[in-house]
Structures are given as C-alpha cells and as structure tokens.
C-alpha positions as CSV (number, residue, x, y, z in Angstrom):
1,X,0.0,0.0,0.0
2,X,1.7,3.2,-1.2
3,X,1.2,6.8,-0.3
4,X,0.3,7.6,-3.9
5,X,2.4,10.7,-3.9
6,X,4.7,9.8,-6.8
7,X,7.8,9.0,-4.8
8,X,8.0,12.1,-2.6
9,X,9.1,10.0,0.4
10,X,12.3,9.0,-1.3
11,X,15.6,10.1,0.3
12,X,17.7,11.9,-2.4
13,X,21.5,11.3,-2.1
14,X,23.4,14.3,-0.8
15,X,25.4,14.7,-4.0
16,X,22.2,15.1,-6.1
17,X,20.6,17.9,-4.1
18,X,20.5,21.4,-5.3
19,X,21.2,22.7,-1.8
20,X,24.6,20.8,-1.8
21,X,25.6,22.3,-5.1
22,X,24.6,25.8,-4.1
23,X,26.7,25.4,-0.9
24,X,29.7,24.1,-3.0
25,X,29.3,27.0,-5.4
26,X,29.2,29.5,-2.5
27,X,32.5,28.1,-1.1
28,X,34.2,28.1,-4.5
29,X,33.1,31.8,-4.9
30,X,34.6,32.5,-1.5
31,X,37.9,30.8,-2.6
32,X,37.9,32.9,-5.8
33,X,37.3,36.1,-3.8
34,X,40.3,35.1,-1.5
35,X,42.5,34.5,-4.5
36,X,41.4,37.8,-6.0
37,X,42.1,39.6,-2.8
38,X,38.7,41.0,-1.8
39,X,38.1,38.4,1.0
40,X,40.4,37.4,3.9
41,X,41.2,33.9,5.0
42,X,38.8,34.2,7.9
43,X,36.0,34.9,5.5
44,X,36.9,31.8,3.4
45,X,36.9,29.7,6.6
46,X,33.5,31.1,7.7
47,X,32.1,30.4,4.2
48,X,33.4,26.9,4.4
49,X,31.7,26.2,7.8
50,X,28.6,27.9,6.5
51,X,28.5,25.7,3.5
52,X,29.0,22.6,5.6
53,X,26.3,23.7,8.0
54,X,23.8,24.2,5.1
55,X,24.5,20.7,3.7
56,X,24.2,18.9,7.1
57,X,21.1,20.8,8.2
58,X,19.5,20.0,4.8
59,X,20.3,16.3,5.3
60,X,18.8,16.4,8.9
61,X,15.6,18.1,7.7
62,X,15.2,15.5,4.9
63,X,15.7,12.6,7.2
64,X,13.3,14.0,9.8
65,X,10.5,14.4,7.3
66,X,11.0,11.1,5.6
67,X,8.1,8.7,6.3
68,X,8.8,5.1,5.1
69,X,6.1,2.8,4.1
70,X,4.6,0.6,6.9
71,X,6.3,-2.5,5.4
72,X,9.7,-0.8,5.6
73,X,9.3,0.3,9.2
74,X,8.7,-3.1,10.7
75,X,5.9,-1.9,13.0
76,X,2.9,-3.2,11.1
77,X,1.3,-6.5,10.5
78,X,3.2,-8.6,8.0
79,X,1.0,-10.4,5.6
C-alpha cells in the first residue's frame, strides 16, 4: 500500500541535491574572492563552515521528514 504521492518520500542522495551544489558554489566563490584579494582567510573559513552547515542541516531536515512505508518500518502486521 503506497502513499500515492509519486515518490515524494524518497531520500535523495546528498550529491544530487540542489542545496549541496549551491553550498559548494558559494564556497568556490569565497575561494575565488580570496585569490582575487577581496576576501580574507577568515571569510573563506567562515564560508566553508557555513556551506557545511547548510549541507548537514538539509540532510537532517530531509531525514526527519521522511516517512517510510509501513512494510519498511517493521511496526505493522506482516502479511
């Protein structure tokens, strides 16, 4: 018995998420700004931690909202 939602309750791998690639792009931009000279090393480090925080928070939100099917949870009657 499915939820009929077209696969919404599917966990997407972290490397396929738009949020991950946006965070990576932000970090690469910070590195480019450092190389160019308009951003200091502390700014690059802050951007790196910020990017990692975004990725891990996004993973936590996805896992907390994922609801597996009853047959996958193991708390239902097995037929």
